[in-house]
N, C-alpha and C positions, 0 to 999 in steps of 0.2 A: 272110306275115309273122307273127311271134309276137305274141300279144296283149300290149298294154301294160298294166302294172299300173294298177289303178284309182287315180285321183287322190284323195287323201284329202280328206274334207270339211273345212269350216272348223273344226268342233269337234275333229275328230281331229288337224288340223294344229297347232292351238295348245294342245292339252291337255298340261299340264305333268305330268311324272312325279310320283308320290306321294313326298313327302319324309318321312323319319323324324323325328319330333318330338325336339327337344333334351331335353325333359322325359320321363324314363323313365315316369312315371305316366300319360302320354298315349299311350304306344306300344302297338301291338298292336290287337286287336279289342275292340270294345265289348261291352256297354254300360258306362257309367261307374257307379260306386257311390260313395256318400259314405263316407269313412274317418274323417275328423276333422271335428268341428263347429266353429263359430265361436269358442267359448271356447278350445278346444285350440289353434287357430291363432293367436289373439291372445296367448295366454299364451306360446306358443313365440316369437312375435315379440318380446315383452317380455324373454324370456330372452336372445335374440340381442343386442338393443340394449344391455341392461345389461351383458352379458358383454364386449362390445367396449369399452364405456366403461371398465369396470374393468381390462381387460387392457391397453389402450393407455395409460391413465393410470398404471398400476402398473409397467409395464415400464421406463420411464426411471429409476425409483427402484431397481428390482431390479438393473438393469445400468447404473448411473450411470457406470461406467468405460468403457462402449462409446462409440465415436466418434459413433454416431447418436443417443445419448441427449439431448444438448443441443438438437439440431435438432428432435427429436420433441417435446421439452418446449416449445420456442418455437412449434412448429406448433399445439400445444394451447392456446397463449395464456399460457404462463408457469407457474411453480410454483403460484401461488395459483389460477389458473383450472383447472389440472389437478387440484388437490386438490378443488375444487368439483365438477368433473365426476365424479371418483371417488366422491364422496359421493352425487351424483345417481344414479349407477349402483347404489350400495348401497341407496338408498331404493327404487328400482324393484325390486331383487332381493327385499328384505324385503316389499314390497307384493305382488308376484305370489305369493310363497311363502305369505303369510298368506291371500291370496285362494284359493289352491289348497287349503290346509288347510280353509277354510270350504266349498269345493266338495266335498271328500271327506266332511266331516261331513254336509252336506245329502244327498249321494248315499246314504250309509249309512242315514240316517233314512228316506229315501223308498223304499229298495229293499226289497221284501218278502222276497226270497231273499238274505239277507246272506251265507250260506255260499257261494253261487254267486259272489257279488261278490268274495269274497276267495280262493276256491279253485276256481272254475269254469274252463272252457276259455278264457274271455275275460278272465280276471283278469290284472292287471298284477303280481300278487304272484308272486315266484319259487316254483316248484314242482319236485318230483322230475323231471318230464319235461324240464325245462330242462337238467338235468345230462345226461340221455340225449341231448337234441338237441345239446348241446355236444360230446359224444363222437362222435356220429354225423357231425357236420359235419367234424370233423378226420379221421375215417375217409374221408369223401367227398373231402376235399382230396387224399388220397393214393390215391383210386380203390379203396378197400377196402370201400365200401358205398354205398348210395343216399343221396341228399341228404335231410336231415331235413325233415319236413313241419311247418313252423312254423304255430302258430295265429295268433290275432289279434295277439299280441305275441311276438317272438322273445326269446331270452335276451339278445341284444345290446341290444334296445330296453328291456328291463327294467333292465339294468345302467345304461344311460344315464339312465333315469328316476330310479332311486334314488340315483344319483351326485349329483343335484341336492340331495337331502336332506342327504347327507353334506357336500357343499360349502358349503351355507348354514350348517349347524351349525358346521363347523370354521373355514372361512374367514370367514364372516359373524360368528361369535361372537368370534373373535380380533380381527377388524376393529373390532367395537364397543368392545373394551377399549382399542384404540389411538385410537379416535375420542373416547372420553370417559374419559380416564385419571384426571381428578380425581374423578369419581364412583366409579369402581371401586377407586381407591386407598384409599377410605374403609374398605374391608373386605377387600381382597386384598393379599397381600405383594408386594413390589417385583419379586421374581424372576418372577412370573407374566407381567409385561409383556415381559420379555426372551423368555420362551417364546412369548408371543403374537406377537411380531414375527417370530421364526423360523418359527413354524407358518404365519402368514399369508402370508409370502412364498413359502415352499417349497410349500405346498399349492396356492396360486394358480398357481404355475408348473407344477405337475403337472397341474392341471385344464386350464390353457390348452394345454399340449402335447398332452394326451389329446384334447381336443375338436377341435383343428385338425389332428390326424393320424389317430388311430384312428377317431373319430366321422366325420370327413370322408370317410375311405376307405370305411367301411361304408355310408355313405348316398349318397355322390356319386361317388367315384373308383374303385369297383370296375368292372371291364370291362363288366359288364352294367348298370351304373348311370350310367356316365360320359356326359356331363359334369355332369348335374344330375337330382336327384329332387325335384320340387317338390310332392309330395303333401301335405306339411305346410303349404304356402303357400296352395294353392287347395282342399285338403281332399278331393279325389276322385281316383279311379284307375280304369283300365280293368279289365275282368274278367280279361284276360290277365296284367296286372301282378299282380293279387291271386293268381291261380293260381300264378304263379312265386314270389312273395315270401311268401304266407301261405296255402298250399294247405289247411291244416287247418281253415280257416274258410269256404272258398268254398262248401261244400255248403249253408251256411245262407243264401246269397244267392239269392233267387228272382227270376226274370224271367218275366213272363207276356206273351203277345201283346197288344200295345196298352197295356201298363202305362204309366201316367203317371209322369214323373220328378218327384222331390220338390224343390220350390224351397227347402225348409228343409234345412239340413245335418244330417240325422239319419243317424248311421252305419248302414250296411247297406242303406239305401234307394237305389233307383236314382236317379242324379243326371244333370242335363244336363251336356254337355261343358263344360269351362272356356271362357269367352268370351275374345275377343282381349285385352280389357283385363286380366283376371285372369291370363291366361297371360303377357302382357308384363310385368306388375308382378311376378309370381312369378319370371320369368327374370332381370329386372334386379336385384331384391333378392337373389335366390339367388347370382348371379355376383358381385355386390358383396361379399356376405358371404364367399364362397369366396376372392375375391381378398385381402380384408383378413386372413382367417385364414391363408392361405399366406404373406403378407407377415409376419405375426406370428411364424410358425414360423421364417422366415428371420432375423428380428431376434433371436430367442432363440438360435438356433444361432451367430450372430455373437457374441452376448454370452458364450456358453459357451466358445467356442473362441478368441476373440481378446481377451478381457478380461484 
């Protein structure tokens, strides 16, 4: 009689197949490395919360003719409550912006090599190689060349970063004029407020559409990122993720046998894997933000085409 196949042991019998993490930053082989510290992550959270407050309280005014506008305004608690929430979002925006300016000043003062800070390979400042990376990426799209080797920050991330400065200056500045018209009318002509109203609405609409389409696609909806990249939420990523997304900086990451992970979120140091709590919180918060963003795009398209 032919030999019977060996009966699997209990461990083999109940061993579940490895699952691919939803979070792109946790996919692939380890070890993990810190990419963002706590300050970066909390600032990003403040940007998200304030942006949603501003977007959802401003949309019913921008598209007051849409059928969903009265219902959304009622959901927000009425016109007065929506106005209050809009101003809360503005205060949060000015708060994190001022805090970040202070962060930059302190970093410049404490950094011995300031030239490297502004013009080194790890700098967030746009440089000539970003133009080359942009061209190489489009050549790669059409299979005319290799994929560009992005450093610590790609040209897309730099654009997103400096877009906040532009947005706070233009949208925030015009919003202040509309918030305190009596004060500014003391030394500004009346036509400035008409311009401020147009600029505030149109620039805010542009920013909202960009964030919830272009930014969301680059960060989450690309085939290799879908459905979520939570590296900005828990601050760490696997070596394989960094080799794929930022190969130009991977050679500076050192792993030694028996090297201890850093409990402090210091960029480039080896990090412990995200715990269940941080992974769950990142996933829930991430999907909630994605859902609200996609819904916001739907409301905008409705208002544009059916108003």
